[in-house]
C-alpha positions in Angstrom: 7.7 -7.7 -7.9 7.9 -5.8 -11.2 4.9 -7.6 -12.7 2.8 -7.3 -9.6 3.3 -3.6 -9.5 3.3 -3.1 -13.3 0.4 -0.8 -13.2 1.8 1.5 -10.8 5.1 2.0 -12.8 5.9 3.5 -16.2 5.7 -0.1 -17.7 3.4 -1.2 -20.4 0.3 -2.8 -19.3 -0.7 -4.1 -22.5 0.7 -7.9 -22.2 -1.4 -9.3 -24.9 0.5 -7.1 -27.5 3.7 -8.0 -25.9 2.8 -11.7 -26.7 1.8 -11.0 -30.4 4.7 -8.6 -31.3 7.7 -9.7 -33.6 10.5 -10.6 -31.3 13.0 -8.9 -33.5 11.4 -5.8 -34.2 11.8 -2.9 -31.9 9.4 -2.8 -29.0 6.7 -0.1 -29.2 5.0 1.3 -26.1 1.1 1.1 -26.1 -1.1 4.4 -26.0 -1.8 3.9 -22.3 2.0 3.5 -21.5 2.8 6.7 -23.5 -0.1 8.4 -21.6 1.4 7.5 -18.2 4.8 8.7 -19.3 3.4 11.9 -20.5 1.1 13.1 -17.5 3.4 11.2 -14.7 0.2 10.1 -13.1 -2.2 7.3 -13.1 -5.9 7.7 -14.2 -6.7 8.1 -10.4 -4.1 11.0 -10.0 -1.7 8.8 -8.0 2.1 9.3 -9.2 3.7 6.9 -11.6 7.1 5.2 -10.6 10.0 3.6 -11.7 10.9 0.3 -9.9 13.7 2.4 -7.9 11.2 5.3 -6.9 8.6 2.9 -5.9 10.9 0.8 -3.6 12.1 4.1 -2.1 8.5 5.0 -1.3 7.6 1.7 0.0 10.5 1.8 2.3 8.8 4.5 4.3 6.2 2.0 5.4 7.4 0.8 8.5 6.0 -0.9 11.8 8.2 -0.5 14.8 7.7 -2.3 18.0 9.0 -0.1 20.9 9.5 -0.4 24.7 10.0 2.9 26.6 13.6 3.4 28.2 13.7 2.3 31.8 10.6 0.3 32.0 10.1 -3.1 33.5 10.8 -6.2 31.4 7.0 -7.3 32.0 5.7 -4.0 30.4 3.9 -4.5 27.0 5.6 -3.1 24.1 3.6 -0.5 21.9 3.7 -0.2 18.0 4.3 2.8 16.0 3.3 3.0 12.3 5.3 5.4 10.1 3.3 7.8 8.2 3.9 7.6 4.3 4.9 10.6 2.2 2.2 13.0 1.1 0.7 11.9 -2.1 1.5 8.2 -1.7 -1.2 5.8 -0.8 
């Protein structure tokens, strides 16, 4: 999951540099990763997340199938989709 969501997190997206660097030398962040950290936003203005905060935001996306109390068993259930937090899309 971390690899799939790499662009939405503070992680470095420059994977080619990762493959070419010296494995013993300390890792250095790319200019793009440093810009994400400095702005705390992506180029489109959406927020950048750590893995934990991204999971926390995604936990707000729920789909609940409900049946009203006291209805007959042959009544069709209805679906409620949770509204995500403002600023997260």
